[in-house]
Backbone as JSON, one array per atom type, in Angstrom:
{
  "sequence": "XXXXXXXXXXXXXXXXXXXXXXXXXXXXXXXXXXXXXXXXXXXXXXXXXXXXXXXXXXXXXXXXXXXXXXXXXXXXXX",
  "N": [[24.32, -181.09, 40.47], [22.39, -179.14, 38.24], [19.95, -176.77, 37.67], [17.95, -178.64, 38.02], [18.5, -180.83, 36.44], [20.64, -183.45, 35.23], [24.18, -182.86, 34.84], [25.78, -182.19, 31.73], [28.36, -184.0, 29.94], [30.47, -182.23, 29.27], [29.86, -180.06, 30.95], [30.12, -181.29, 33.44], [32.83, -181.93, 33.4], [34.0, -179.36, 33.36], [33.02, -178.42, 35.8], [34.22, -180.22, 37.62], [36.92, -179.61, 37.15], [37.02, -176.96, 38.04], [36.39, -177.32, 40.78], [38.62, -178.83, 41.55], [40.73, -177.02, 41.06], [40.0, -175.08, 42.91], [40.38, -176.51, 45.29], [43.17, -176.91, 45.2], [44.01, -174.25, 45.37], [43.1, -173.57, 47.95], [44.71, -175.3, 49.46], [47.26, -174.27, 48.86], [47.04, -171.7, 49.97], [46.68, -172.36, 52.65], [49.16, -173.46, 53.18], [51.06, -171.44, 52.49], [50.11, -168.94, 53.23], [47.81, -166.17, 52.71], [48.32, -164.16, 50.57], [50.72, -165.05, 49.17], [50.05, -167.73, 48.76], [47.76, -167.5, 47.13], [48.94, -166.32, 44.9], [50.75, -168.36, 44.11], [48.91, -170.37, 43.47], [47.61, -169.14, 41.35], [49.76, -168.94, 39.55], [50.16, -171.66, 39.03], [47.77, -172.42, 37.72], [47.91, -170.73, 35.49], [50.22, -171.69, 34.33], [49.42, -174.25, 33.5], [47.27, -173.59, 31.75], [48.7, -171.96, 30.01], [50.51, -173.74, 28.84], [48.7, -175.32, 27.44], [47.7, -173.36, 25.7], [50.03, -172.69, 24.31], [50.59, -175.1, 22.99], [48.37, -175.13, 21.39], [48.85, -172.97, 19.81], [48.13, -170.38, 20.54], [49.21, -167.42, 20.95], [48.46, -164.99, 22.02], [47.32, -165.32, 24.57], [49.57, -166.05, 26.04], [51.11, -163.7, 25.84], [49.45, -161.95, 27.3], [49.66, -163.05, 29.86], [52.37, -162.67, 30.37], [52.47, -159.87, 30.44], [50.85, -159.43, 32.7], [52.38, -160.64, 34.73], [54.65, -159.03, 34.58], [53.57, -156.59, 35.4], [52.9, -157.19, 38.08], [55.46, -157.68, 39.07], [56.69, -155.15, 38.68], [55.15, -153.58, 40.44], [55.94, -154.53, 42.92], [58.67, -154.31, 43.01], [59.58, -151.77, 42.28]],
  "CA": [[23.15, -180.93, 39.63], [22.14, -177.76, 37.89], [18.65, -176.5, 37.06], [17.09, -179.81, 38.11], [18.86, -181.86, 35.45], [22.04, -183.86, 35.35], [25.12, -182.1, 34.03], [26.32, -182.86, 30.55], [29.75, -184.41, 30.12], [31.3, -181.03, 29.24], [29.59, -179.3, 32.17], [30.69, -182.04, 34.56], [34.28, -181.79, 33.31], [34.31, -177.99, 33.78], [32.72, -178.35, 37.23], [35.26, -180.95, 38.34], [38.16, -178.84, 37.03], [36.9, -175.8, 38.93], [36.48, -177.81, 42.15], [40.01, -179.23, 41.77], [41.53, -175.79, 41.15], [39.65, -174.45, 44.18], [41.05, -177.29, 46.34], [44.6, -176.6, 45.12], [44.17, -172.89, 45.87], [42.94, -173.61, 49.39], [45.9, -175.94, 50.01], [48.37, -173.33, 48.74], [46.82, -170.64, 50.95], [46.93, -172.93, 53.98], [50.58, -173.72, 53.31], [51.93, -170.27, 52.29], [49.47, -167.69, 53.6], [46.82, -165.72, 51.72], [48.86, -163.51, 49.37], [51.65, -165.91, 48.45], [49.31, -168.92, 48.35], [46.93, -167.13, 45.98], [49.85, -166.11, 43.78], [51.23, -169.67, 43.66], [47.79, -171.06, 42.82], [47.43, -168.47, 40.06], [50.85, -169.37, 38.67], [49.92, -173.04, 38.64], [46.7, -172.44, 36.71], [48.42, -170.07, 34.29], [51.18, -172.61, 33.72], [48.65, -175.29, 32.81], [46.57, -172.98, 30.62], [49.72, -171.47, 29.09], [50.98, -174.9, 28.09], [47.63, -175.66, 26.49], [47.66, -172.3, 24.69], [51.24, -172.83, 23.5], [50.39, -176.25, 22.1], [47.32, -174.76, 20.44], [49.31, -171.85, 18.98], [47.51, -169.13, 20.98], [50.26, -166.58, 21.54], [47.85, -163.84, 22.69], [47.19, -165.67, 25.98], [50.9, -166.01, 26.64], [51.46, -162.29, 25.95], [48.68, -161.38, 28.4], [50.24, -163.55, 31.11], [53.66, -161.99, 30.54], [52.16, -158.49, 30.87], [50.36, -159.47, 34.07], [53.52, -160.91, 35.6], [55.5, -157.84, 34.58], [52.9, -155.6, 36.24], [53.08, -157.59, 39.48], [56.88, -157.46, 39.4], [56.94, -153.71, 38.77], [54.5, -153.06, 41.63], [56.61, -154.97, 44.14], [60.1, -154.02, 42.97], [59.98, -150.39, 42.29]],
  "C": [[22.9, -179.44, 39.39], [20.79, -177.67, 37.2], [17.77, -177.76, 37.04], [17.38, -180.89, 37.1], [20.3, -182.27, 35.67], [22.93, -183.02, 34.44], [25.54, -182.9, 32.81], [27.79, -183.21, 30.82], [30.68, -183.19, 30.16], [31.1, -180.19, 30.49], [30.21, -179.98, 33.39], [32.21, -181.9, 34.58], [34.7, -180.39, 33.79], [34.09, -177.83, 35.29], [33.81, -179.04, 38.05], [36.6, -180.22, 38.29], [38.14, -177.65, 37.99], [37.01, -176.22, 40.39], [37.92, -178.2, 42.49], [40.91, -178.01, 41.93], [41.25, -175.07, 42.47], [40.34, -175.18, 45.34], [42.54, -176.98, 46.37], [44.86, -175.22, 45.71], [44.07, -172.87, 47.39], [44.16, -174.25, 50.06], [47.1, -175.0, 49.97], [48.25, -172.21, 49.77], [47.11, -171.15, 52.36], [48.43, -173.11, 54.22], [51.42, -172.44, 53.34], [51.34, -168.95, 52.76], [48.62, -167.17, 52.45], [47.45, -165.15, 50.45], [49.73, -164.44, 48.54], [50.95, -167.18, 47.95], [48.43, -168.65, 47.14], [47.79, -166.95, 44.74], [50.35, -167.44, 43.22], [50.13, -170.44, 42.94], [47.53, -170.47, 41.44], [48.51, -168.9, 39.07], [50.65, -170.79, 38.17], [48.87, -173.14, 37.53], [47.19, -171.83, 35.4], [49.43, -170.96, 33.58], [50.45, -173.69, 32.92], [47.97, -174.7, 31.57], [47.55, -172.46, 29.57], [50.28, -172.59, 28.24], [49.96, -175.31, 27.04], [47.57, -174.64, 25.36], [48.86, -172.41, 23.76], [51.08, -173.98, 22.51], [49.35, -175.95, 21.03], [47.7, -173.59, 19.55], [48.72, -170.51, 19.36], [48.54, -168.26, 21.7], [49.69, -165.37, 22.29], [47.71, -164.11, 24.19], [48.53, -165.55, 26.68], [51.37, -164.57, 26.81], [50.74, -161.63, 27.12], [49.25, -161.8, 29.75], [51.57, -162.84, 31.39], [53.43, -160.57, 31.02], [51.7, -158.47, 32.33], [51.49, -159.72, 35.05], [54.46, -159.71, 35.69], [54.88, -156.75, 35.46], [53.06, -155.92, 37.72], [54.51, -157.32, 39.91], [57.17, -155.98, 39.6], [56.32, -153.1, 40.02], [55.31, -153.37, 42.9], [58.09, -154.62, 44.17], [60.35, -152.51, 43.03], [58.97, -149.45, 41.85]]
}
């Protein structure tokens, strides 16, 4: 409940998605440790959102993800 009223269908859907993603992140961290688990959880979310963006034709999101992954790679490789 939020602000003393029931959530709308869209709010409930967003709330449930956020709770599910939080659960997945916690499971990944428990399984792989904090850094790697957080990274795996992030990759999972980005994969889902990237697929949705690709189907919707949003190439800007995909470019941003590629840049972020390249930055992480560059920091850890050299």
